C-alpha positions, 0 to 999 in steps of 0.5 A: 523626339520632337517629330514624334511628339509633334505627330501626336499633336492632332490627337491632343488637339482632338481631345482638347476640342472635344472636351472644350465643347463639353466645357462650353456646354457645361459639364459631363452628363449622366443617365438613369442606367449610369447607376446600374453600370456604376453598381455593376462595375463596383461589384466587379471591382470588389470581386476582383479585389477579394480574389486577389486579396487586395481588398478584404471582404466586410465581416458578416453583420451581427446587429439584427437591423444590419442582418435585415438590411443584408437580407433585403440587399441580397433579395434586391441583388437577386431580382437585379439578376433578371435584368442586369445581363443587359448592363456590361460589367466591363463598361461599369468597371471603366466607369467605376475606375475613373471615378476612383481616380477622378470624376466623370470628367476623367471618364469624359477625357478617356472616352474623348481620347479614344475618339480623337485617336480613332479620328486621327487614325482614320485621317492617317489611313485614308489620306496618306498624302494629306498635309498635316494641317488637315489632321487638325481640320478633321478633328475640328470637323468632328468635334464642332460638327457632330454629336461626338463630344456630347456622347464622349461626355455621356457616362454611358457606353453609347459612344463606343458604338461608333468606336467599334464600327469605325475601328472595324472599318479601318481594320477591314479596309486598311489592314495593309497600312496598319502597323502590328501595334496599331492593329492590336490597339484598334482590335482591342478597342473594337473588342472592348467596345463590343463587350459594352453593349450587344448592339455594338456586336450586331453593328460590327457583324453587319459591317463585316458582312457588308465589307465581305460582299464588297470584297467579293464584288471587287475580287479582292486578292491576296491574304490581307483582306482575308486576314482583316475579316478573320481579325474582326471576327476574332474580336467578335468571338473574344467579346462574346466569350468575355461576356459569357465568362462573366455571366458564368462566373456569376452563375457559379457564385450565386446560382442565378443566371444573368438575364436581360429584360425581354426587349424584343418581346415588348417591341413586338407587343408595342408594334401590334402583332404581339398585342393582337396575338396575345388577345387572340391566343390567350382565350384559346388556351395559350399558357404564356406568362404574358397572358395575365397582362393581355388586357393592359394598353400594351402600346408603349415598350418603355412603359411595358418594361419600366413603368411602376404603374400596374395599369401600364407596366409589366416587367418592372412590377411583376414577380421574380418568377414571372420575369424569369418565365418571360425571358425563357419564353421570349424567343418562342413568343416572338416567333409566334407573334410574328407568324401571326401577323408577319406583314404588319410586323414587317411594316411596323419594323420598317416604320421604326427603322425609318423613324430611328434614322431621322433622330440624329439630335440629342435628348438624354445627354442634354437632360437637366441633372436636377431630375436625378438630384431631386427625384424620390428614387434617383436621389437615393442612388449613386447618381447625385454622388457622380453629379456633385463630384463633377460640378456644384449644381447649387442648393436648389440643384438647378445650376447644372442645366446644359447650355445647349437645349434639346430644341436647339440640338434638333436644328443644329445637329440635324442640319450638320448631319444633312450637310455631312451627307451632302458633302459625302454625296458630292465627293462620290459624284465627282469625276473620278468616282463617276468614271469608275462607276461608268467604266466599272474600273474600281480595283481592290487596293486602289486609292479611289476604291478604298475611299469609295469603300470607306465612305460607303461603309460609314454611311451604311453604319448609320443605316445598320445602326438605325435598324438594329436599334429602331426595329429591334429595340425602339426608335430613340434619339440617343440610339441614333445620335450616338453614331452620326458623327461618322458622317462628319468624319466621312465628309471631312475625309471626302473633302480633304481628299481633294486637297493636293499633297503639298497643301496648296490651294488654288486662289481664284483669279479675281482674288489675286487681282484684288490682292494686287490692288495698290490700296490693298498692298498698302494695308498688307505691308502694315500688317505683321502676319506673324502676329496674326498667326501668333494670335491664332495660336494664342486662341488655341493656347487659350482653349488648352488653358481653359480645358485643363483649368476646368479639368483641374477644378472639376476633376482634381478639386483644385481651387481656381488659383491653384488650378491655373498653375497647372493649366498655364504650363500645359498651355505654354508647351502647346503654344510652343509646339504650335508656334514652332511649326506654324507661326515662326517656320523659318530657321531659328538661331536656337537649338530646340532645347535652348529655344524651349527654355528661352520661350518658357522664360518669355512666357513666364514674363508674360505669365506674370502679367497673365496670371496677375490680370486673372487673379486681379479680376477674380479678386475684384469681382469674386462671381467670376469664379463661376465664369472662369472664361472671363478672367481667363480672357483678361489674363490672356490679353494682358500677356499677348503683346509681351509674349509676341515681342519676346517670342519674335525677337528672342525665342524664335529669332531667325538665324538670318534676317528674312527677305521682306515679303509683300504677300503674307505667309499664309497657312495654306500656301497659294498656288496658281489661279484657277 
């Protein structure tokens, strides 16, 4: 049981790291489209509830004002049918369900859990002989070295783009290493992610096609590769079918077809060929509904779609019938426009693609929620409710600004992305890969070949997503930054693949000579290395404590005092598991259950000092309730020495006295000198 529980620790650690970054940055974030998804999810949930007789439909209105409001609501709903087809009811259902249980903190935890499990599976499949500590290193690389935590806390389906692609790659490359339940679980994640947004379907199809080409080049043999391709294509079919079924159900119920805005038509117009074609064709008798807008600037696709200014906007300011006609004519119009100026369109698309690839930083996930809380329109939507239930932004609504700025993200995440690419390039340029390319000796199924495919596909996913979003929709930072964490994951896999299976690292000869110096040995003998490791575990426990505490206060609405009585026991369990496998690795005098009880008693004694110092700090200085990390630090420091002595001499008391060691017990045992 303990081994099974310990095997899931990297996933738990990954979730805590991801959520920890969110806590450090402030809180989860929303976007304008979050309101659409929430409404769509609520409508979907209510429909299910009515059908299953779990929820009773409201009685028809009888008051004249209520009747008028109902008619207006019906008209607004009908108008929304011309655009809501671009908003997934399935992601909306996830968003709405998590809000009924908790807040957008719970949405964040769910999205982070999926991401942490996929990162863990990628580690386990790609690095079957890697030491256990490297699983935590990989989770840390992705959590602290990429944009993933910010998109895991972004209440939009963007994060599932990378989930769909990474899951598909694992199915395609490592099918034979997956257990049946794991295949189903990853397939379910991939299929569900594709129902969340059309671009996820296109990314997954492109990756599957590229993998199929690589299989042909490598002459893949056996049924496993074919099964993997069929399985991924089956998830695509299921996802498309699920989306179609929902649309047909709405059509049967309301008589309206769910449609999506004419994104591609507006892209072609903003790129130039569509604009030039309109101004050429309309005076010559063309009957496109867009002809009535040919004299507008027509140079910004976002304005064309969503602006309320009639001097710039089209879709958002026109009539219901015009919207329908635009959508019906979109494919034909795009083909005519591209045929009118094909070279210009190709150049414009390539420019958009290239521009999209450079946008690896955060923008919308770092937007100050003050805008949604004070804007004349958005303040009347569900967004203020979602924001205020997750955090108190103060009377002036300025108290929820993220700590990381967009400018800082541009520097930080662009740099991290380039470092990740450099590490992947370094790994592919090492001797084993060079020999494979030179001798053309890559064979399907070999470890080196799988690693090559994995790293290639992860980078290819970045390029594919850039084209799908940049060329077909428009270059926006959010569309690219959502998936760039795959580079951090690939870089981590590449570097960990160089670590020997026993986890030993070779120490340079100069470092060993330095360690052997008498003065260094004098200090080394006076250091209790178990205390150093205990302190490292304490930092991890502090992180667990902080994340759970913020979840209890922000998600469950508990007070800072009551929340601590939840977060502290969780942190105790986490530190017991870590101390058992890391700090005190020797054979102990107690069986696991007895050890756990003694450890709990020791931590309880330390907890009295910990919580006492924490409560005293809050009592003496109430403003600390807005800066919980500070009283948490006081509490942790107060209990550290007491819990270490109790752990060392009671909970983890060795079965026999260990031999005195001159060199410290390192987390990564030292091998020979290079």
